[in-house]
NUMARMAR-381389 format. One line per 8 residues: number of its first residue (from 1); their letters; for each residue x, z, y of C-alpha. Coordinates in nm, 2 decimals. Example, Ala and Ser with C-alpha at 12.3 -4.5 7.8 and 13.67 -1.06 7.14 Angstrom:
residues 2
1	AS	1.23,0.78,-0.45 | 1.37,0.71,-0.11
//
This chain:
residues 453
1	MKFHLLTY	6.58,-3.87,5.49 | 6.26,-4.00,5.33 | 5.97,-3.78,5.23 | 5.67,-3.80,5.00 | 5.36,-3.58,5.01 | 5.13,-3.51,4.72 | 4.80,-3.35,4.83 | 4.55,-3.17,4.61
9	GCQMNVYD	4.23,-2.99,4.70 | 4.01,-2.97,5.00 | 3.99,-3.14,5.35 | 4.19,-2.86,5.50 | 4.48,-2.96,5.27 | 4.45,-3.33,5.38 | 4.47,-3.21,5.74 | 4.76,-2.98,5.67
17	SDSMADLL	4.95,-3.27,5.50 | 4.89,-3.49,5.80 | 5.04,-3.21,6.02 | 5.34,-3.17,5.79 | 5.40,-3.55,5.79 | 5.39,-3.55,6.17 | 5.65,-3.26,6.19 | 5.87,-3.46,5.96
25	FERGMSPA	5.83,-3.77,6.17 | 5.94,-3.57,6.47 | 6.26,-3.47,6.29 | 6.34,-3.84,6.23 | 6.23,-3.86,5.87 | 6.02,-4.15,5.74 | 5.77,-4.18,5.45 | 5.91,-4.31,5.13
33	ASLEDADL	5.77,-4.62,4.98 | 5.73,-4.44,4.65 | 5.80,-4.11,4.48 | 6.12,-4.25,4.34 | 6.25,-4.34,4.69 | 6.19,-3.99,4.83 | 6.46,-3.74,4.91 | 6.20,-3.47,4.98
41	VLVNTCAV	5.87,-3.41,4.80 | 5.62,-3.16,4.92 | 5.33,-3.07,4.69 | 5.03,-2.94,4.89 | 4.83,-2.74,4.64 | 4.49,-2.59,4.57 | 4.41,-2.26,4.40 | 4.03,-2.24,4.41
49	RESAQDRI	4.00,-2.29,4.04 | 4.23,-2.22,3.75 | 4.21,-2.59,3.64 | 4.36,-2.69,3.98 | 4.66,-2.46,3.93 | 4.71,-2.58,3.58 | 4.72,-2.94,3.71 | 4.99,-2.84,3.97
57	WGVLGNLL	5.21,-2.68,3.70 | 5.20,-3.01,3.52 | 5.29,-3.20,3.83 | 5.58,-2.96,3.90 | 5.70,-3.01,3.54 | 5.72,-3.39,3.59 | 5.90,-3.34,3.93 | 6.18,-3.15,3.75
65	TWKKRRPG	6.28,-3.49,3.59 | 6.25,-3.65,3.94 | 6.48,-3.39,4.09 | 6.74,-3.42,3.82 | 6.78,-3.80,3.86 | 6.94,-3.75,4.21 | 7.14,-3.45,4.31 | 7.04,-3.31,4.65
73	RILGVTGC	6.67,-3.39,4.63 | 6.44,-3.12,4.78 | 6.12,-3.00,4.62 | 5.87,-2.79,4.82 | 5.54,-2.64,4.73 | 5.29,-2.56,5.00 | 4.92,-2.47,5.03 | 4.69,-2.22,4.86
81	MAQNEGQA	4.87,-2.20,4.52 | 5.20,-2.14,4.71 | 5.03,-1.86,4.90 | 4.88,-1.72,4.58 | 5.19,-1.73,4.36 | 5.46,-1.67,4.61 | 5.79,-1.55,4.45 | 5.64,-1.59,4.11
89	LVERADYV	5.63,-1.96,4.16 | 6.01,-1.99,4.19 | 6.06,-1.74,3.91 | 5.86,-1.98,3.68 | 6.00,-2.30,3.83 | 6.35,-2.21,3.96 | 6.41,-2.57,4.06 | 6.16,-2.54,4.35
97	DLVLGPDG	6.35,-2.52,4.67 | 6.08,-2.40,4.91 | 5.74,-2.22,4.88 | 5.54,-2.22,5.20 | 5.19,-2.08,5.27 | 4.93,-2.25,5.48 | 4.99,-2.05,5.79 | 5.36,-2.14,5.79
105	ITRLPELL	5.33,-2.51,5.84 | 5.48,-2.52,6.19 | 5.79,-2.34,6.05 | 5.85,-2.62,5.80 | 6.13,-2.80,6.00 | 6.34,-2.48,6.04 | 6.29,-2.38,5.67 | 6.40,-2.73,5.56
113	DEVAAGRR	6.72,-2.68,5.77 | 6.78,-2.36,5.57 | 6.73,-2.53,5.24 | 6.96,-2.82,5.35 | 7.22,-2.55,5.44 | 7.22,-2.43,5.08 | 6.95,-2.16,5.07 | 6.73,-2.25,4.77
121	GLVDVTPE	6.42,-2.08,4.63 | 6.31,-2.00,4.98 | 5.96,-1.83,4.99 | 5.76,-1.79,5.31 | 5.41,-1.68,5.24 | 5.37,-1.38,5.47 | 5.13,-1.47,5.76 | 5.17,-1.30,6.09
129	STPPEDSL	4.90,-1.03,6.14 | 4.80,-1.19,6.48 | 4.97,-1.53,6.48 | 4.99,-1.72,6.81 | 4.74,-1.99,6.85 | 5.01,-2.26,6.87 | 5.17,-2.15,6.55 | 4.85,-2.22,6.34
137	WHAPLAAP	4.77,-2.57,6.45 | 5.00,-2.87,6.48 | 4.79,-3.17,6.57 | 4.90,-3.48,6.38 | 5.01,-3.68,6.68 | 5.16,-3.96,6.48 | 4.82,-4.09,6.37 | 4.85,-4.37,6.11
145	QPPRYPRF	4.77,-4.72,6.23 | 4.54,-4.88,6.16 | 4.30,-4.58,6.14 | 4.19,-4.44,5.80 | 3.88,-4.25,5.73 | 3.77,-3.98,5.70 | 3.97,-3.83,5.99 | 3.97,-3.46,6.00
153	VSVQKGCN	4.02,-3.22,6.29 | 4.08,-2.86,6.20 | 3.89,-2.61,6.43 | 3.88,-2.30,6.21 | 4.10,-2.14,5.94 | 4.03,-1.86,5.70 | 3.71,-1.69,5.59 | 3.55,-1.36,5.66
161	EKCTFCIV	3.29,-1.39,5.38 | 3.32,-1.17,5.08 | 3.20,-1.40,4.80 | 3.29,-1.23,4.47 | 3.41,-1.55,4.30 | 3.63,-1.69,4.58 | 4.00,-1.67,4.63 | 4.00,-1.84,4.97
169	PSVRGFER	4.01,-1.52,5.19 | 4.32,-1.40,5.01 | 4.51,-1.73,5.04 | 4.38,-1.85,5.37 | 4.33,-1.52,5.55 | 4.07,-1.40,5.80 | 3.89,-1.64,6.03 | 4.08,-1.78,6.32
177	YRPIPHVL	3.94,-2.03,6.57 | 4.11,-2.31,6.75 | 4.07,-2.32,7.13 | 3.82,-2.58,7.25 | 4.07,-2.75,7.48 | 4.31,-2.80,7.19 | 4.03,-2.95,6.98 | 3.93,-3.19,7.26
185	DEVKMLIE	4.29,-3.29,7.32 | 4.33,-3.39,6.95 | 4.00,-3.58,6.95 | 4.10,-3.77,7.26 | 4.44,-3.85,7.10 | 4.27,-3.99,6.79 | 4.04,-4.21,7.01 | 4.35,-4.35,7.18
193	HGYREVTL	4.48,-4.44,6.84 | 4.16,-4.63,6.76 | 3.95,-4.38,6.58 | 3.57,-4.39,6.62 | 3.46,-4.10,6.40 | 3.60,-3.75,6.34 | 3.50,-3.47,6.11 | 3.55,-3.11,6.23
201	IGQTVNAY	3.66,-2.89,5.95 | 3.70,-2.53,5.86 | 3.65,-2.30,5.56 | 3.33,-2.17,5.72 | 3.33,-2.42,6.01 | 2.99,-2.32,6.16 | 3.11,-1.95,6.20 | 3.33,-2.09,6.48
209	QYGDADFA	3.35,-1.86,6.79 | 3.58,-1.90,7.08 | 3.51,-1.67,7.37 | 3.14,-1.72,7.45 | 3.13,-2.05,7.28 | 2.97,-2.09,6.93 | 3.00,-2.38,6.70 | 2.70,-2.56,6.85
217	ELLYRVAE	2.88,-2.55,7.19 | 3.19,-2.70,7.04 | 2.98,-2.98,6.90 | 2.82,-3.05,7.24 | 3.17,-3.05,7.40 | 3.33,-3.28,7.14 | 3.03,-3.52,7.16 | 3.10,-3.57,7.53
225	VPGLARLR	3.45,-3.72,7.46 | 3.43,-4.09,7.58 | 3.48,-4.34,7.30 | 3.37,-4.13,7.01 | 3.10,-4.31,6.81 | 3.04,-4.06,6.53 | 3.08,-3.69,6.47 | 3.06,-3.49,6.15
233	FTTSHPRW	3.15,-3.14,6.03 | 3.22,-2.95,5.71 | 3.20,-2.70,5.53 | 2.91,-2.48,5.65 | 2.78,-2.14,5.53 | 2.40,-2.09,5.53 | 2.44,-1.76,5.71 | 2.57,-1.94,6.02
241	ITPRLVSA	2.30,-2.21,6.05 | 2.17,-2.08,6.38 | 1.87,-2.22,6.58 | 2.12,-2.35,6.83 | 2.30,-2.54,6.56 | 1.97,-2.69,6.43 | 1.90,-2.80,6.79 | 2.24,-2.96,6.82
249	MAEIPILC	2.18,-3.15,6.50 | 1.87,-3.30,6.66 | 2.00,-3.35,7.02 | 2.35,-3.49,6.98 | 2.30,-3.87,6.92 | 2.64,-3.92,6.76 | 2.62,-3.62,6.53 | 2.55,-3.78,6.19
257	EQIHLPMQ	2.25,-3.70,5.97 | 2.45,-3.52,5.70 | 2.54,-3.16,5.61 | 2.73,-3.00,5.33 | 2.57,-2.66,5.27 | 2.68,-2.48,4.96 | 2.41,-2.28,4.78 | 2.61,-2.18,4.46
265	SGSDRVLR	2.31,-2.06,4.26 | 1.93,-2.09,4.28 | 1.89,-1.74,4.14 | 1.85,-1.45,4.38 | 2.00,-1.21,4.12 | 2.31,-1.43,4.09 | 2.34,-1.48,4.46 | 2.34,-1.10,4.51
273	RMKRRYQA	2.62,-1.06,4.25 | 2.81,-1.34,4.43 | 2.75,-1.15,4.76 | 2.63,-1.47,4.93 | 2.40,-1.26,5.16 | 2.10,-1.49,5.15 | 1.81,-1.55,4.91 | 1.71,-1.88,4.77
281	EEYFQLVD	1.40,-1.91,4.98 | 1.60,-1.85,5.30 | 1.83,-2.13,5.20 | 1.53,-2.37,5.14 | 1.38,-2.28,5.48 | 1.71,-2.37,5.65 | 1.72,-2.71,5.48 | 1.35,-2.76,5.58
289	ALRRATAD	1.43,-2.67,5.94 | 1.73,-2.91,5.95 | 1.52,-3.20,5.81 | 1.24,-3.14,6.05 | 1.48,-3.13,6.35 | 1.65,-3.45,6.25 | 1.34,-3.65,6.15 | 1.36,-3.88,6.45
297	KPEPLAVS	1.72,-3.98,6.40 | 1.82,-4.32,6.25 | 1.85,-4.20,5.88 | 1.70,-3.92,5.67 | 1.92,-3.61,5.67 | 2.14,-3.60,5.36 | 2.22,-3.26,5.23 | 2.49,-3.19,4.97
305	CDLIVGFP	2.60,-2.86,4.82 | 2.82,-2.67,4.58 | 2.68,-2.51,4.26 | 2.84,-2.28,4.01 | 2.72,-2.23,3.65 | 2.84,-1.97,3.40 | 2.89,-1.69,3.66 | 2.93,-1.35,3.49
313	GETEEDFQ	2.58,-1.23,3.38 | 2.41,-1.56,3.44 | 2.11,-1.59,3.20 | 1.92,-1.89,3.10 | 1.64,-1.78,3.34 | 1.89,-1.76,3.62 | 2.01,-2.11,3.54 | 1.66,-2.24,3.53
321	RTLEAVER	1.62,-2.12,3.89 | 1.92,-2.34,3.98 | 1.76,-2.64,3.81 | 1.45,-2.57,4.01 | 1.66,-2.55,4.33 | 1.78,-2.91,4.28 | 1.41,-3.03,4.29 | 1.32,-2.80,4.58
329	AQWDSAFT	1.62,-2.87,4.80 | 1.64,-3.24,4.72 | 2.01,-3.26,4.74 | 2.16,-3.60,4.78 | 2.46,-3.49,4.59 | 2.63,-3.17,4.46 | 2.97,-3.06,4.36 | 2.91,-2.87,4.04
337	FMYSPRPG	3.15,-2.64,3.86 | 3.18,-2.40,3.58 | 3.28,-2.05,3.70 | 3.65,-2.00,3.71 | 3.79,-1.64,3.71 | 4.04,-1.60,3.99 | 4.29,-1.32,4.03 | 4.20,-1.05,4.28
345	TAALRLGE	3.84,-1.15,4.31 | 3.55,-0.90,4.28 | 3.38,-1.11,4.01 | 3.64,-1.00,3.76 | 3.48,-0.66,3.76 | 3.13,-0.80,3.69 | 3.19,-0.85,3.32 | 3.27,-1.15,3.10
353	PVPRPVAH	3.18,-1.50,3.21 | 2.91,-1.69,3.02 | 3.08,-1.84,2.70 | 3.24,-2.17,2.78 | 3.03,-2.38,2.54 | 2.71,-2.24,2.70 | 2.84,-2.29,3.05 | 2.95,-2.65,2.97
361	ERLLRLND	2.61,-2.73,2.83 | 2.45,-2.60,3.15 | 2.68,-2.80,3.36 | 2.58,-3.12,3.18 | 2.21,-3.04,3.23 | 2.27,-2.96,3.59 | 2.46,-3.28,3.65 | 2.18,-3.48,3.49
369	RVKAVGTA	1.92,-3.32,3.73 | 2.14,-3.37,4.04 | 2.20,-3.74,3.94 | 1.83,-3.80,3.89 | 1.74,-3.65,4.23 | 2.02,-3.83,4.41 | 1.93,-4.17,4.25 | 1.56,-4.12,4.36
377	LNRQLLGR	1.67,-4.04,4.72 | 1.90,-4.34,4.73 | 1.62,-4.57,4.61 | 1.41,-4.47,4.90 | 1.67,-4.65,5.12 | 1.60,-4.99,4.95 | 1.49,-5.24,5.21 | 1.63,-5.04,5.50
385	TLEILVDD	1.91,-5.15,5.73 | 2.19,-4.89,5.77 | 2.47,-4.86,6.02 | 2.80,-4.83,5.84 | 3.15,-4.76,5.95 | 3.40,-4.96,5.74 | 3.66,-4.74,5.56 | 3.80,-4.98,5.31
393	VNEEKGVL	3.84,-5.36,5.29 | 3.93,-5.56,4.98 | 4.02,-5.90,5.10 | 4.10,-6.03,4.75 | 3.76,-5.95,4.62 | 3.59,-6.02,4.95 | 3.42,-5.68,4.96 | 3.40,-5.41,5.22
401	CGRSRSMK	3.31,-5.05,5.18 | 3.17,-4.81,5.44 | 2.98,-4.49,5.51 | 2.64,-4.48,5.66 | 2.55,-4.21,5.91 | 2.41,-4.00,5.62 | 2.74,-4.04,5.43 | 2.61,-4.29,5.18
409	TVHAPIPE	2.88,-4.51,5.03 | 2.78,-4.87,5.10 | 2.94,-5.18,4.95 | 2.88,-5.53,5.08 | 3.03,-5.88,5.04 | 3.22,-6.01,5.34 | 3.03,-6.31,5.46 | 3.19,-6.65,5.41
417	GRRAAVGE	3.44,-6.74,5.68 | 3.44,-6.39,5.82 | 3.68,-6.09,5.81 | 3.63,-5.72,5.82 | 3.85,-5.43,5.94 | 3.86,-5.06,5.89 | 3.68,-4.88,6.17 | 3.43,-5.15,6.25
425	LGEVAIDF	3.07,-5.06,6.29 | 2.78,-5.28,6.18 | 2.46,-5.30,5.99 | 2.39,-5.36,5.62 | 2.06,-5.44,5.46 | 2.03,-5.24,5.14 | 1.92,-5.42,4.83 | 2.07,-5.20,4.55
433	AAAHHLKG	2.07,-4.82,4.50 | 2.25,-4.61,4.23 | 2.32,-4.24,4.22 | 2.65,-4.25,4.41 | 2.65,-4.57,4.61 | 2.44,-4.85,4.77 | 2.49,-5.22,4.80 | 2.37,-5.47,5.06
441	RVVQAELC	2.45,-5.76,5.28 | 2.59,-5.76,5.63 | 2.32,-5.85,5.89 | 2.49,-5.75,6.22 | 2.83,-5.74,6.37 | 3.07,-5.65,6.55 | 3.11,-5.62,6.17 | 3.29,-5.92,6.02
449	AARGD	3.41,-6.13,6.31 | 3.48,-6.49,6.25 | 3.79,-6.56,6.06 | 4.06,-6.70,6.29 | 4.29,-6.87,6.05
//
């Protein structure tokens, strides 16, 4: 049997898809060359915003045609939308054979056996109240070769925060933390497969706690794994930026100068209504502390964030505080969104959202401000030489693409008579800067060894 995975949403879904692929490999299945060649399609879904779910419904509608073209094909829906919709999903799309929530991934093979035996419309979205550790994480052992980046390692699932706009706690459950030995084993396995950089992920990754070990301790332990050249993590919550974590950012040489730290709004009034449990000035002080701590590292710390406009009750004055926050925090980039009402969230009781035309106009203004600040920060890197790790090579165009330690996207031509490979480290002298990428020329290798043909 051949399978095809369609993945939507966050880094956790990418990791979960890798885990499902590995479970299918272990059952003797192989990836299909294309959707049309597949006997099994799994759609790993997102439910954070209404637009994400609308997109999935469109995908499922198209897959009905795919399913009809060959009797016996199997269609499964996994991820957060599966958890959120449950039985309602198969009632609306009765051609879906399997609906599986995020905590049920390790049960996928046995559930597929049931589907193959004739049980269709199977729904499994009820997480165990205290699931065994081994049932929550299946390390993707069949790591793809050659390595592809970014490579995620899940260390935490779920969220205990009570943000009024967010559906994640209801679809991903309460926080659960992966044992440190399991994390280290997966990192070692990836290094054996040729990986040089990993990104530790979780819904609130820096809230990690395993026994007496906090997230900073986990970072120190992972950084000790021989052969690991770079370490990253995402996504963080400001409440869990501890002094020990700030110290780890400074003291761990391979820990990259980059952090994603969602703020959501620059208005204290809106932050209270969101139940973010910090004030704007507290957020700014955390960013300042992180920048001071990492000042002696190879690159300036890059900070990115999430921002929401149009939250119920947001006034123009509240929005102005968010625009001011862009200047104060000096974010390198930001994921910006219009507020999306989600079922079961407390924000639904806070009144009507800002009218969509007003929210859209604010989003455009916010994007302009974020772009201007990001462009200015990138221009400060002109003339500098940055270490990059190659994550894409276009031999036909003679161009490589990589990420700097501060997560800047860097493009460079492959020097005449040389070749590049994904996973190589090298230095690029920056001579062009835009809002979302840099360009330069290769000045040091290992990068781009001599072509041997």
